[in-house]
Each structure stands twice: as structure tokens, then as C-alpha cells.
C-alpha positions in Angstrom: -0.2 65.0 3.2 1.2 63.4 6.3 2.2 59.7 6.0 1.9 57.8 9.3 3.6 54.6 10.1 1.8 51.3 9.8 3.0 48.4 12.0 1.1 45.9 9.8 3.1 46.7 6.7 5.0 43.7 5.4 8.3 43.5 3.5 8.2 43.7 -0.3 9.0 40.4 -2.2 10.2 40.0 -5.7 10.7 37.0 -8.1 12.7 37.4 -11.3 12.8 34.9 -14.1 15.0 35.1 -17.2 15.6 33.0 -20.2 18.4 33.9 -22.6 20.5 32.7 -25.5 23.9 33.9 -26.8 25.0 33.1 -30.3 28.0 33.9 -32.5 27.1 32.3 -35.8 30.1 33.8 -37.6 33.3 35.6 -36.6 32.8 39.2 -35.4 29.0 38.8 -35.1 27.7 38.4 -31.5 24.0 38.4 -30.4 22.0 37.9 -27.2 18.3 37.5 -26.7 16.7 37.6 -23.2 13.1 37.0 -22.0 12.3 38.3 -18.6 9.5 38.4 -16.1 9.6 40.3 -12.8 6.9 40.0 -10.1 6.8 42.3 -7.1 4.4 41.5 -4.2 3.4 43.5 -1.2 4.5 46.8 -2.7 4.7 49.5 0.0 2.8 52.5 -1.2 1.1 55.5 0.4 -2.6 54.8 1.3 -5.5 57.0 0.5 -5.9 60.2 2.6 -8.3 59.9 5.5 -11.2 62.2 4.7 -11.8 62.8 8.4 -8.4 64.5 8.8 -8.7 66.7 5.7 -8.3 70.4 6.6 -7.6 73.5 4.5 -5.3 76.4 5.5 -7.2 79.1 3.5 -11.0 80.0 3.2 -12.8 78.6 0.2 -13.4 82.1 -1.3 -9.7 82.4 -2.2 -8.8 82.9 -5.9 -8.6 79.9 -8.2 -6.8 79.5 -11.4 -9.0 78.6 -14.4 -6.4 78.4 -17.2 -6.6 82.1 -18.3 -6.5 83.9 -15.0 -7.6 84.0 -11.4 -11.3 83.9 -10.5 -13.3 83.3 -7.2 -13.4 79.7 -6.4 -16.6 77.8 -7.2 -17.9 74.8 -9.1 -16.0 74.3 -12.3 -13.7 77.3 -11.6 -10.4 75.4 -11.7 -8.3 74.9 -8.6 -6.2 76.9 -6.1 -2.5 76.4 -6.6 -1.7 78.1 -3.3 -4.1 76.6 -0.9 -2.3 74.4 1.7 -4.1 71.4 2.9 -3.5 68.6 5.4 -4.6 65.0 5.5 -3.2 61.9 7.1 -2.5 58.6 5.4 -0.5 55.5 6.1 1.7 53.1 4.1 0.1 49.8 3.0 0.7 46.6 0.9 -2.2 47.0 -1.4 -0.3 46.7 -4.7 1.7 44.2 -6.7 3.1 44.3 -10.3 4.2 41.9 -13.0 6.2 43.0 -16.0 7.6 41.0 -18.9 9.5 41.8 -22.0 12.3 41.0 -24.5 15.8 42.4 -24.7 17.9 42.0 -27.9 21.5 42.9 -28.5 23.4 42.3 -31.6 26.8 43.6 -32.9 29.0 43.1 -35.9 32.5 44.3 -36.7 33.5 44.8 -40.3 37.2 44.4 -40.9 38.2 46.9 -43.7 41.9 46.0 -43.7 44.1 49.0 -44.2 41.0 51.3 -44.1 40.3 50.4 -40.4 37.2 48.8 -39.1 33.5 49.5 -38.8 31.6 48.4 -35.6 27.7 48.3 -35.6 25.5 47.6 -32.6 21.8 47.3 -32.1 19.9 47.1 -28.8 16.1 46.8 -28.4 13.9 46.5 -25.4 10.2 45.6 -25.7 7.7 45.6 -22.9 5.2 42.8 -23.6 3.1 43.5 -20.5 3.1 45.7 -17.4 0.3 44.8 -15.0 -0.3 46.7 -11.8 -2.6 45.0 -9.3 -4.4 47.3 -6.9 -6.9 46.0 -4.4 -7.3 42.9 -6.5 -7.9 44.7 -9.8 -5.4 44.4 -12.7 -4.5 47.4 -14.8 -2.4 47.0 -18.0 0.0 49.9 -18.2 2.4 49.0 -21.1 2.4 51.9 -23.5 0.6 54.3 -21.1 1.6 57.0 -18.6 1.0 54.8 -15.5 1.7 54.1 -12.8 2.0 57.8 -12.1 1.8 57.2 -8.3 4.8 54.8 -8.0 6.9 55.5 -11.1 7.5 59.3 -10.8 5.1 59.7 -13.7 7.7 59.0 -16.4 5.5 56.8 -18.6 6.0 53.2 -19.9 6.8 53.3 -23.7 6.7 49.7 -25.1 9.8 50.0 -27.2 13.2 51.6 -26.9 16.0 51.2 -29.5 19.7 52.2 -29.4 21.8 51.7 -32.5 25.4 52.9 -33.2 27.9 52.9 -36.0 31.6 53.4 -35.1 34.4 53.9 -37.6 38.0 53.5 -36.4 41.0 54.2 -38.6 44.5 54.8 -37.1 44.2 57.6 -34.6 40.6 58.6 -35.6 37.3 57.3 -34.4 33.8 58.6 -35.4 30.6 57.2 -33.7 27.1 58.0 -34.7 24.4 56.8 -32.3 20.6 56.7 -32.6 18.3 56.6 -29.6 14.6 56.0 -30.3 11.8 56.0 -27.8 8.3 54.7 -28.8 5.2 56.8 -28.3 2.7 56.2 -25.5 -0.7 57.5 -24.3 -1.5 60.1 -21.6 -3.8 57.6 -19.9 -3.3 56.0 -16.4 -6.3 53.9 -15.5 -5.1 53.2 -11.9 -7.0 54.8 -9.1 -3.8 56.4 -7.7 -3.3 57.9 -11.1 -6.8 59.6 -10.8 -8.3 56.9 -13.1 -7.3 58.9 -16.2 -9.2 56.7 -18.7 -9.9 59.4 -21.3 -8.3 62.3 -23.0 -10.8 64.7 -21.3 -9.7 63.5 -17.8 -6.0 63.8 -18.8 -6.7 67.4 -19.7 -8.3 68.2 -16.4 -5.3 67.0 -14.5 -2.7 68.4 -16.8 -3.1 72.0 -15.6 -3.0 73.2 -19.2 -6.6 72.3 -19.9 -8.4 72.6 -16.5 -11.8 72.1 -18.2 -10.6 68.8 -19.8 -10.7 67.7 -23.4 -7.1 67.8 -24.6 -7.0 68.0 -28.4 -7.1 64.5 -29.7 -3.7 64.9 -31.5 -2.1 65.3 -28.0 -3.7 62.3 -26.4 -0.9 60.1 -27.8 2.7 61.3 -27.2 4.7 60.8 -30.4 7.9 58.8 -30.7 11.2 60.5 -30.5 14.6 60.0 -32.2 17.8 61.5 -31.0 20.9 61.3 -33.2 24.4 62.0 -31.7 27.9 62.2 -33.2 31.2 61.8 -31.4 34.6 62.4 -32.9 37.9 61.4 -31.1 41.4 62.0 -32.3 44.4 60.6 -30.5 47.1 63.2 -31.2 49.7 61.4 -29.0 50.0 58.9 -26.2 49.1 61.7 -23.8 46.9 64.0 -25.8 43.3 63.3 -27.0 41.0 65.7 -28.8 37.3 65.1 -28.8 34.1 66.7 -30.2 30.5 65.7 -29.5 27.2 66.9 -31.0 24.1 65.8 -29.1 20.8 65.9 -31.1 22.5 66.9 -34.3 19.3 67.4 -36.2 17.9 69.6 -33.3 14.7 67.4 -33.0 12.1 69.0 -30.7 10.6 66.8 -27.9 7.1 65.5 -28.4 4.4 67.3 -26.3 3.6 65.4 -23.1 1.0 67.3 -21.0 0.9 64.5 -18.3 4.6 64.3 -17.4 5.8 65.1 -13.8 6.8 68.6 -15.0 3.7 68.9 -17.2 2.1 71.7 -15.3 5.2 73.8 -15.9 6.6 72.5 -19.2 4.7 70.1 -21.5 7.7 67.8 -22.0 9.0 64.6 -20.5 12.7 65.3 -19.5 13.2 61.7 -18.4 12.6 60.2 -21.9 13.2 63.2 -24.2 16.0 65.1 -22.5 18.0 65.6 -25.7 15.0 67.3 -27.4 14.4 69.6 -24.4 18.0 70.7 -24.5 18.2 71.0 -28.3 21.4 70.7 -30.3 24.4 70.8 -28.1 28.1 70.9 -29.2 31.0 69.9 -26.9 34.7 70.4 -27.7 37.5 69.4 -25.4 40.9 67.8 -24.9 42.4 65.4 -22.5 46.1 65.4 -21.5 47.7 62.7 -19.3 50.7 63.8 -17.4 
């Protein structure tokens, strides 16, 4: 698709509002709580292709892929992955978005005297609302896969949590961290997301189920927990030894047929990279001359 310039396009405008509180009720315990709202107006996005300029580079009787193999193109016969096409479109200011949420951070350090100290941290982000307005119509996208057209199709899980426990004693430190991502649906009701309002439509556009109807247990992407461990030993003022294990329990990523790599791999590498990679062990040393 060729994107033409548009002299009538206006600059994007954004307004951010935050309200926060910081407290330290007792020694070594520190917490922050923030509420936020971000509004973006006149978002510059590609417009719809002009049907009058749509042309195909190959005849219609080329082979199409139907999920099991190639077959002559026809109604309900899938789609042709190799047919080049051309259509012109221009940028426009047809969208705006409003998102709001809560961010919480709290940490506490336990003083264990001669046994060292223990540091705990907890961070949580919760999306209360994510509304995308297109041509005057509002679409609620929190907890969904949208907006696929302007968000690289990485999804909008409502909740994310990071927690860590660090133990430090003399020259040793051990940190265990937990990264949790909430589940979300495959749906994207926006027109630019092909108005995927049902599991059947999500299947058609996934490439894995060209006839639609993804099994119901795959309509909702499951949550994912990644656990990492890092060990650091300070051998001297110049030499440090370290070991890290990512995804120590070798958790597999949840199936996501609608991600931006979904037609090749049914996973979401932006949210579940540790699961895609699997358990990974890193050993090393650092020496300062």
C-alpha cells in the first residue's frame, strides 16, 4: 500500500494528568501510588485504501493457501500469501485515544543485623480504561488485542506485576524476581483491526484457522509468570562473579494466535519473551583494571 501525503493533516496533541502520593510510614518502608490519564487528539494514522486504485500483480487463478495446502483461488478458499497488490491511501487525523490507570510501588528493607539485609519490592500497573475513538465511535480496548493498527499488535493486558526479593550478606547477593502479565482476549473491535468482535473472526485473520472458529480455550490468552534468579559474588575490589537464570521454571508462553508474529509463531514475543526463549543460564565475570 502506498501512503500519500495529506496537506490537511494536523499535529497530534496530548494532555497528561497525574495525581500521586508518596508515603514512608515507618523506617525502611517506602511506597508511591499514582493515578494517570493521558489523552491524545488528532492521532496521525494511515487512512483506508482507495478502492479505485486497488490493483493486483497476479491473475486471480493463482494458488491460495487454505490451511492444509494450496488450492485454486475461489470463494472460501483462503488467501494467496504471494499475490502483490497496490492501493493508495493518505494519512489523516481520524483517531484519538484516552487511557487511564493506577501505578503502585512499594518496597521494604529488613535489617537482619550480622546476617545481612533483605530487600523486597512490589510494582503493579493497572489499566482502568483504554478508549480508542475512530470517526466518532468509542472502542474499549483494555484487556484486548487492540489497537492492532497503531500499537504493533502487542495487546493491552490490564495488569502487570513485578516483584523482587534480594538478600545481601557480605560479598554475596541473591535476587529472585517475578514478572507477571495478565491475560487478555484475541478481540480487536476497531475497524482498523478488521472489527474482530468474535473468536471466529479472530481465527480467520490468524492464518492458523483460515475458516475461522478458533477453539474457545484459545480465545483468551492466559496469564504468564516468569521467575528469574541472579547471584553476584564480589571476589575482590576488581573482580565480580555473576550467574543469572532466566525463566528458571521453564514456563512455556501462552498461545496467542493474533500477535504480530502469529502467522508464523503463535506466541507474543513482546509480552512473553522469556517463555519463548525458555530457561536460559548465563555465567560470567567482570574485572576492573
